[in-house]
MILUMFI-441311 format. One record per residue (C-alpha): x, y, z. Coordinates in steps of 0.05 Angstrom, whole numbers, padded with zeros to 5 digits, always signed. Layout:
N
XYZ
...
END
This chain:
292
+01798+01862+01589
+01774+01819+01647
+01799+01748+01655
+01729+01719+01652
+01713+01755+01587
+01778+01729+01557
+01762+01658+01577
+01693+01662+01544
+01726+01685+01480
+01776+01627+01482
+01720+01578+01497
+01683+01601+01435
+01745+01588+01392
+01766+01518+01410
+01815+01508+01353
+01852+01572+01368
+01846+01561+01443
+01878+01492+01437
+01938+01521+01402
+01955+01571+01456
+02012+01547+01500
+01999+01548+01574
+02058+01593+01589
+02035+01644+01538
+01966+01645+01568
+01995+01656+01637
+02037+01714+01612
+01977+01747+01581
+01928+01733+01638
+01975+01759+01692
+01964+01829+01664
+01889+01826+01674
+01857+01862+01733
+01827+01821+01789
+01751+01822+01792
+01748+01823+01868
+01772+01883+01906
+01822+01875+01961
+01802+01898+02031
+01830+01962+02062
+01869+01961+02127
+01885+02016+02176
+01935+01993+02229
+01953+02032+02292
+02026+02013+02294
+02049+02047+02359
+02118+02037+02388
+02172+01999+02349
+02180+01953+02408
+02118+01916+02385
+02161+01883+02332
+02192+01843+02389
+02130+01830+02432
+02080+01775+02435
+02018+01811+02462
+01945+01820+02447
+01960+01871+02393
+02013+01831+02356
+01972+01767+02361
+01914+01803+02327
+01960+01827+02272
+01981+01755+02259
+01908+01734+02254
+01893+01790+02204
+01947+01764+02157
+01915+01695+02155
+01843+01720+02151
+01847+01753+02083
+01867+01726+02015
+01941+01733+02001
+01950+01794+01956
+01994+01803+01895
+02030+01861+01930
+02022+01909+01988
+02023+01985+01982
+02035+02016+02049
+02024+02089+02069
+02062+02102+02134
+02064+02161+02181
+02140+02156+02179
+02151+02173+02106
+02132+02246+02097
+02158+02286+02038
+02148+02348+01997
+02110+02321+01938
+02083+02250+01936
+02134+02195+01922
+02126+02121+01908
+02180+02069+01919
+02203+02028+01859
+02258+01995+01899
+02259+01921+01878
+02293+01898+01942
+02269+01941+02001
+02297+01927+02070
+02277+01947+02141
+02299+02017+02162
+02318+02026+02235
+02292+02097+02236
+02289+02104+02312
+02336+02112+02370
+02370+02058+02411
+02306+02030+02441
+02328+01957+02445
+02388+01925+02411
+02345+01866+02390
+02306+01910+02342
+02369+01920+02300
+02375+01845+02292
+02307+01838+02258
+02311+01830+02183
+02250+01841+02140
+02267+01838+02067
+02209+01824+02019
+02213+01837+01945
+02189+01904+01918
+02140+01909+01860
+02164+01965+01814
+02112+01946+01761
+02052+01955+01806
+02083+02016+01838
+02088+02048+01769
+02016+02028+01755
+01995+02065+01818
+02032+02125+01793
+01997+02121+01726
+01929+02109+01757
+01934+02176+01794
+01970+02212+01738
+01938+02279+01754
+01974+02280+01821
+02044+02278+01791
+02071+02225+01837
+02146+02215+01829
+02186+02150+01831
+02236+02138+01888
+02286+02084+01868
+02317+02073+01937
+02264+02079+01992
+02265+02020+02040
+02212+02003+02093
+02206+02051+02151
+02186+02024+02219
+02113+02042+02209
+02115+01990+02153
+02160+01932+02173
+02142+01928+02247
+02070+01916+02224
+02086+01871+02165
+02131+01828+02207
+02068+01803+02243
+02019+01806+02184
+02065+01768+02136
+02122+01740+02177
+02153+01703+02119
+02161+01768+02079
+02132+01730+02020
+02088+01787+01993
+02120+01843+01951
+02117+01911+01985
+02123+01983+01962
+02111+02048+02000
+02077+02113+01980
+02096+02176+02018
+02052+02229+02050
+02060+02299+02022
+02064+02340+02085
+02054+02405+02046
+01983+02387+02025
+01917+02398+02061
+01878+02339+02088
+01830+02339+02029
+01888+02325+01982
+01903+02258+02016
+01830+02236+02014
+01823+02255+01941
+01889+02223+01920
+01866+02158+01954
+01801+02162+01915
+01841+02166+01850
+01878+02102+01869
+01816+02058+01877
+01831+02016+01815
+01893+01988+01849
+01847+01948+01893
+01825+01910+01831
+01896+01890+01815
+01905+01849+01878
+01942+01905+01916
+01928+01905+01990
+01932+01978+02013
+01952+01987+02085
+01953+02054+02121
+01997+02055+02183
+01990+02109+02235
+01951+02120+02300
+01883+02150+02315
+01912+02180+02379
+01987+02196+02380
+02014+02246+02431
+02087+02232+02449
+02088+02290+02499
+02035+02256+02542
+02060+02184+02535
+02079+02142+02594
+02144+02113+02567
+02153+02068+02628
+02089+02029+02623
+02062+01999+02559
+01998+01979+02597
+01987+02048+02628
+01915+02068+02638
+01892+02108+02577
+01880+02181+02589
+01808+02205+02588
+01816+02253+02530
+01851+02198+02490
+01792+02152+02499
+01744+02208+02481
+01779+02223+02415
+01786+02150+02397
+01712+02140+02409
+01696+02203+02370
+01733+02176+02309
+01699+02108+02318
+01630+02141+02318
+01646+02179+02253
+01671+02115+02221
+01607+02079+02242
+01563+02132+02211
+01609+02138+02150
+01617+02212+02164
+01684+02213+02130
+01678+02287+02113
+01682+02304+02187
+01745+02263+02194
+01777+02296+02133
+01760+02365+02161
+01793+02348+02227
+01805+02420+02246
+01731+02425+02259
+01734+02370+02312
+01755+02420+02363
+01813+02427+02412
+01813+02353+02428
+01844+02340+02361
+01905+02380+02381
+01911+02338+02444
+01906+02274+02404
+01953+02299+02349
+02002+02355+02364
+02026+02340+02293
+01983+02305+02241
+02028+02254+02207
+02000+02195+02247
+01928+02216+02231
+01935+02227+02156
+01945+02154+02137
+01874+02140+02159
+01848+02189+02107
+01877+02145+02052
+01837+02086+02079
+01774+02127+02078
+01787+02156+02008
+01797+02087+01979
+01732+02060+02007
+01665+02053+01971
+01601+02076+02004
+01573+02006+02003
+01631+01978+02044
+01630+01968+02119
+01680+01981+02175
+01703+01921+02216
+01745+01933+02279
+01804+01886+02283
+01834+01912+02348
+01816+01964+02400
+01861+01986+02457
+01916+02033+02481
+01989+02029+02496
+02031+02076+02540
+01969+02115+02559
+01963+02159+02498
+01973+02115+02436
+01909+02086+02406
+01924+02019+02375
+01856+02015+02340
+01859+01976+02275
+01802+01968+02225
+01785+01938+02159
+01738+01965+02105
+01711+01916+02055
END
């Protein structure tokens, strides 16, 4: 039942409506789905060092967090949680995972500790029941999640849970699973996919975050942008047909797959809005976009 429909019923029964205590009403109404869908975000998260930096990219992330309505919870799909089978975290108190090497000691001093949301995580599991998603009681927040969220919601005041990427499945699986999860957008869940449209660590210039982007990296980034603009999502799902440039952009596909969740969750009537465009270290596209 929608909240508006419930209110109409109550309004038509004034004697009964007057007898309902406010706290009881709130308890009931909190279980109703939202009538307005949350937007979808794809964030190119790049290097963990961005968690420490104040640059164009992180400044844009901070603006994104203030430009959209505060959600009931965040479900994040990160390139850095790949599994056999799809898992969803029901950890009630997730913390930042330092799942990287000794890049900078200051990174280990950052604490990002929002609440989890086991109830909504389980609803996601039930919404896509045909996909046999399993609960994970202990998963924390990998760096593809917290280094982004630190800028989006710096106060850690929005509950967060992660869903993993099943690395054993073809690209179509991820798009179709996302499609099955669309109803979560009506429950006030902001779904963030965190990866990179171009991610080739073998070609990265580790010494210069502002290195000139490589020609092939720009070409692939623009190719993806053109497919997004024309809503040719099928071409992006069938990425093996994009040619050899895909292998340059993604020697492995875990940073590309999160984007397919954003596309699978979208409706045809929705539009793509680019929130940030740029490169770091020469071969990492930091493109971020919103669909709503």
